[in-house]
C-alpha positions in Angstrom: 150.5 73.5 60.9 148.4 77.1 60.0 148.8 79.8 57.6 146.4 82.8 57.7 144.8 84.3 54.3 144.1 86.9 54.7 141.9 88.9 51.9 139.6 91.7 49.8 137.0 89.2 51.2 137.6 87.4 54.5 139.9 85.5 57.1 141.5 82.3 55.6 142.7 79.7 58.1 144.7 76.5 56.4 145.7 73.9 58.3 147.6 71.4 57.3 146.8 68.3 59.4 147.6 65.1 56.1 147.5 67.9 53.7 146.9 71.4 53.6 143.1 72.5 53.2 140.5 75.5 54.3 139.3 75.1 58.4 137.6 78.1 58.7 136.4 81.5 56.9 136.5 84.4 59.0 134.9 88.2 58.1 133.2 86.7 54.9 133.0 89.6 52.6 134.7 91.9 54.6 139.0 92.7 53.6 141.6 91.9 56.1 144.7 93.5 55.5 146.9 92.4 58.7 147.3 90.3 61.2 148.7 88.4 64.3 149.1 86.5 67.3 150.3 87.9 70.3 152.6 86.0 72.9 149.7 85.1 74.8 148.1 82.8 71.7 145.8 85.3 70.7 144.8 86.0 68.0 144.3 89.7 66.1 143.0 90.4 62.6 143.0 93.8 61.2 140.0 95.0 58.3 139.2 98.0 56.4 136.1 98.7 56.2 135.4 101.1 53.7 132.9 103.8 54.4 132.9 101.6 58.1 136.5 102.6 59.0 139.1 100.6 59.9 138.7 97.9 63.0 140.8 95.1 64.8 139.0 92.1 66.4 140.9 89.9 68.7 140.4 86.1 69.1 141.5 84.8 72.8 142.6 80.5 71.9 139.6 78.5 71.6 137.5 81.5 71.7 135.5 84.0 69.9 136.7 86.9 68.2 135.8 90.5 69.4 136.1 93.8 68.6 138.7 95.5 70.7 140.7 99.0 69.7 141.7 100.5 67.0 144.7 102.7 66.2 143.1 106.5 65.7 144.4 110.0 64.9 144.0 112.7 66.6 142.0 115.6 64.9 144.2 117.3 62.5 145.1 120.6 64.2 144.1 123.5 62.3 147.3 125.5 62.0 149.1 122.2 60.1 151.3 123.3 57.4 151.1 119.4 56.5 151.4 118.8 52.9 152.2 116.2 50.9 155.5 116.7 48.4 153.9 115.8 45.2 150.4 117.0 45.4 150.4 120.4 47.8 147.4 118.3 49.4 147.0 118.4 52.9 148.1 115.5 54.8 144.8 113.4 56.7 145.0 112.7 60.0 142.7 109.9 59.9 143.8 106.3 59.1 143.2 105.0 55.6 144.6 101.6 55.9 145.9 99.4 58.7 148.8 97.2 57.0 150.8 95.0 58.9 150.4 94.1 63.1 153.7 93.2 65.2 153.7 91.5 68.6 156.3 93.1 71.1 158.7 91.4 72.8 158.6 89.1 75.2 159.8 91.5 78.2 156.3 92.9 77.6 153.9 90.4 76.3 150.4 93.1 75.6 152.2 95.1 73.6 151.2 95.3 69.8 152.3 97.8 67.1 150.9 98.9 64.0 152.4 100.7 60.8 149.3 102.5 58.6 147.9 104.9 55.7 149.3 107.4 56.0 152.5 107.2 57.6 151.7 106.4 61.2 152.8 104.3 64.0 150.7 103.1 66.4 151.4 101.2 69.9 149.0 99.5 71.8 149.7 98.3 76.0 146.9 96.6 76.5 146.4 93.8 73.9 144.7 96.5 71.3 142.2 97.7 73.9 143.7 101.3 73.5 146.3 102.6 70.7 148.8 105.5 70.4 150.2 107.9 67.7 153.9 107.5 68.5 153.8 111.3 67.9 158.4 110.9 67.8 157.5 109.9 63.8 153.9 111.2 62.9 156.2 115.2 64.4 159.1 114.8 62.6 159.4 117.8 60.3 160.4 114.9 57.4 157.7 113.3 57.4 156.7 116.0 54.9 159.1 115.0 52.3 157.6 110.8 52.4 154.9 110.6 49.7 153.5 108.0 48.2 154.4 104.7 46.2 151.2 102.3 44.8 149.0 104.5 46.9 148.5 108.1 47.4 150.5 108.7 50.8 153.0 106.6 52.7 153.2 103.6 54.7 154.2 102.0 57.6 154.6 97.8 55.9 157.3 97.1 57.9 158.2 96.5 61.9 160.7 94.6 62.7 161.8 94.5 66.6 165.3 93.2 67.7 164.6 89.9 69.7 168.0 91.3 71.6 167.5 94.8 72.5 163.3 95.0 73.2 163.6 99.1 73.1 165.1 98.3 69.2 162.3 99.5 66.2 163.0 99.2 62.8 160.1 100.4 60.7 160.2 100.4 56.6 157.9 103.0 55.0 157.2 103.1 51.3 158.8 106.5 49.4 159.5 107.2 53.3 162.9 105.0 54.1 164.3 103.1 57.0 163.4 104.3 60.0 165.4 102.5 63.5 164.5 103.8 67.0 166.8 102.5 70.2 164.4 103.9 72.6 160.8 102.2 71.9 159.8 105.0 69.5 160.7 107.8 72.0 163.6 109.2 69.0 164.1 108.0 65.1 167.0 107.7 63.1 166.8 107.3 59.2 169.0 104.1 57.8 171.2 105.0 55.1 172.7 103.3 51.8 169.8 103.3 49.5 169.2 104.3 46.3 166.1 105.0 44.5 167.3 105.4 40.8 163.7 107.2 39.8 164.8 110.4 41.9 166.6 113.3 39.7 170.6 113.0 39.3 172.3 113.9 42.5 169.7 112.5 44.8 169.2 108.9 44.4 170.9 108.5 47.2 169.1 110.7 50.0 167.8 108.9 52.3 164.4 109.7 53.7 163.1 109.4 49.7 164.2 106.0 49.6 160.8 103.2 48.4 161.7 100.8 50.3 159.0 97.5 50.1 159.8 94.8 52.5 162.3 95.0 55.4 162.9 91.3 56.7 164.9 90.2 59.2 166.8 86.9 60.6 165.4 85.7 63.8 168.2 84.0 64.3 171.0 86.3 63.4 169.1 89.7 64.0 172.0 92.3 62.5 170.8 90.3 59.0 168.0 92.1 57.6 166.0 91.8 53.7 165.3 94.5 51.5 163.1 94.2 48.9 163.0 97.9 47.4 161.6 99.4 44.4 164.9 100.5 42.9 166.2 96.1 43.5 167.7 94.1 46.5 169.3 95.3 49.8 171.1 94.2 53.0 172.3 94.6 56.4 173.9 93.6 58.3 173.6 96.2 61.3 170.4 95.4 62.2 169.0 97.9 59.1 171.7 100.6 59.7 173.5 100.9 56.9 172.6 99.3 53.2 174.6 97.7 50.2 173.0 97.3 47.3 172.6 93.4 45.3 172.0 94.5 41.5 172.1 91.2 40.2 168.9 89.2 40.7 167.9 86.9 38.4 164.9 87.2 36.6 164.6 90.4 37.6 165.3 92.9 41.0 162.4 94.4 41.3 159.1 93.1 43.7 157.3 93.7 46.7 157.8 90.3 49.0 160.6 89.1 50.7 160.8 86.7 53.1 163.9 85.7 55.4 164.8 82.5 56.4 164.4 82.3 60.5 167.7 80.8 61.2 170.0 81.1 58.2 171.0 84.8 57.3 172.5 84.0 54.5 169.0 82.4 53.4 165.8 84.8 51.4 163.4 84.4 48.9 161.9 87.0 47.0 159.2 87.4 44.5 160.1 89.5 41.1 157.8 91.4 39.1 158.3 93.8 36.2 158.1 96.8 37.6 156.0 100.7 37.7 153.1 100.5 35.5 153.2 96.6 34.3 153.6 94.8 37.7 153.4 91.1 36.4 156.0 88.5 36.1 159.2 88.8 34.0 157.6 87.2 30.9 154.3 85.5 31.9 156.0 83.0 34.7 156.1 83.1 38.1 159.3 82.8 39.9 160.8 82.6 43.1 164.3 84.4 43.4 166.1 82.5 46.4 169.3 82.9 47.8 171.3 80.7 49.5 175.2 82.5 49.6 174.0 86.2 51.6 172.4 87.3 48.1 176.3 86.9 45.6 173.7 84.4 43.6 170.3 83.4 42.7 168.2 80.3 42.1 165.0 81.3 40.1 162.0 78.3 41.3 159.3 78.2 39.3 157.9 74.1 39.5 154.5 74.6 40.2 153.9 77.9 39.8 152.4 78.9 36.5 154.9 78.9 33.7 153.3 80.9 31.3 150.7 84.0 30.6 150.9 84.1 34.3 149.6 87.9 36.0 149.8 86.6 39.9 151.6 90.2 41.8 152.5 88.9 45.0 152.1 91.7 47.9 154.2 92.5 50.7 153.2 90.5 52.9 152.2 87.4 50.7 155.5 85.4 51.4 156.1 83.3 54.9 158.8 81.5 56.1 157.7 78.9 58.3 160.1 79.2 61.6 161.4 75.6 60.4 162.7 77.0 57.9 162.1 75.0 54.7 158.3 75.2 54.3 156.8 78.5 52.5 153.1 80.6 51.2 152.9 82.4 48.5 149.4 84.6 47.8 148.6 86.5 44.9 146.9 89.0 43.6 144.7 86.4 40.9 143.4 84.6 44.4 145.9 81.5 44.0 147.6 80.0 47.5 150.9 77.5 46.4 152.8 75.8 49.2 156.4 74.5 49.2 157.6 72.2 51.4 161.0 72.0 50.2 162.5 75.5 50.9 160.6 76.0 47.5 162.5 73.5 45.1 158.8 72.5 44.2 155.9 74.4 44.8 152.2 72.6 44.8 148.7 74.5 44.6 147.1 75.0 48.3 144.0 77.3 46.5 142.8 78.1 43.1 139.7 80.2 44.5 140.3 82.8 47.2 139.9 86.0 46.8 142.8 88.3 46.0 145.6 88.0 48.8 146.7 91.0 51.1 148.5 89.0 53.2 149.6 84.7 54.2 151.2 84.8 57.7 152.6 81.3 59.6 151.6 81.4 62.9 152.1 77.5 64.2 
């Protein structure tokens, strides 16, 4: 069993042969913001190197890392009128962060998708050698209504392809709502049913101004998608087209991460926190909230996690479940990585000395 852990200072490979241990360190000192494994087993890593820009690297099975192409925007047109609805600043047409990487469907094994800040979706047909901006999304007039959350500009953090329909793509945008395409990105429709409590009265249900933090689909029952939103927790039973709010989830409905069980549509895990200016565990106790009945009730799981003076924040992509459904990993901004072998009932520390963790992802 293998987990890739992307951090502010490198990519760590964690293996569980006879107990979890770090088996490899790559790109030491560089921020690694996303990773994915292609249909052919090749591993992809996205790096954000500050003044030197964003880069994508690929490692073939049994091979060495080699840099491939990276998503890039065209030059901003001189007559562009897109500005931030919050600050009236012009939208940047440059990559600020490669936020998520996902592979295409089995029918298109060379396909990759990448979500970026500032709100661009990119697609590669050649294993990352070249990328194209999905202009149908970028050119929508609705884009100018998106506004940033924790970052200055909105970004695409979730990309989920329906395994039954390779052309159906669901994306989540920070303070831009969730959008779905049934034609591989040629056209888009905004999804409905989310509520954003920090919007002015009467605008709480506007679909374009919603702030989903993370979308996670049940692979075995793809109509079920879980949504950790800034405002709380939502669930869809029609592939993300419509959402129903779950109004109670102890100890808090706020958070960033959600992991859907790979086969059981009623089970999902969340990492709750105190929201807005705080963004720390509730009462200084790090826990995971798990539902096994579709959101009707939740277990609060903390055995093996720090239970006092804990200030760990779990980012959107830093909670993952293995395809077997019973083993989880979770990493935090303090550089601690935990694992559970029993669906979250008990946790143990894998490492307490990693750099701040951007993501943790099972790859085997």
